[in-house]
N, C-alpha and C positions, 0 to 999 in steps of 0.2 A: 498659526491657527491649527494646521493639521497635526503638528507635533503635540500641541496641547490636548487635542482629542485623543491621540494615541496614548499619551501619558494617562489621561483619565480612564481610558479603557483598560490599560494595564493595571491601574490601581483597583478598579472594579473587579477585574479578573483575579487579582491577588486576594482581595477581600473575600470574594466568593469562594476561592479555594480554601482560605483560612476558616471560613464559616463551615464549609463542608468537613474539613478535618476536625474541627471542634465538635460537630455533630457526631461524627464517627467515634470520637473519644468519649463523648457523653453516652452514646449507646453502648459502647463497650463497658463503661463503668456501671451502667444500669444492669447489663447482663451479668457482670461479675457479682454485683450486690444481690441480684435476684437468685443466682446460683448459690451464693452463700446462705441466703435466707432459706432456700429449699433444703440445703444440706443440714442446716441447724434444726429446721422443723422436723426433718426425718430422724435426726438423732434424738430429739426430744420425744418423738412418737415411740421410738424403740425403748427408751428408758422408762423407769417407773414414773408415773405421773402423780406427783404430789401437788399440793396447792401452788408452790413456787414454780414447779415445772409447767403446770398448766397455764399459769399466768404468762410465763416467758414464751410458751408456744403461741398463745393468742396474740401477744405483741409482735412476734415474728411474722405471723400470718398477716397482721394489719400492715406491717412495714413492707412485706412482699407485695401486697396488693397495691400499696401506694407507689412503689417503685414501678410496677407494671403500668399503672395509670399514667405516671409521668413519662415513661417511655412511649406509650401510645400517644400522649399529647405532643411530644417532640416529633414523632413520625408524622402525625397528621398536620402539624404546623408547617412542615416543609412542603 
């Protein structure tokens, strides 16, 4: 009986550690994507803004906002 409880606790502990690691990896990925979005938007700002450049800039801004929203949702869910 006690061995079964200890095994269950170890499984829960391992699962919790795995969830924590996955959360950290997810946040790191969101940070990398967010930084990439910022760099691309800064590059587009500095270049000549034609219609295609303006559209790409607007899409990057939307994606960056979405990434930040998802990151916030993950942080508040934990």
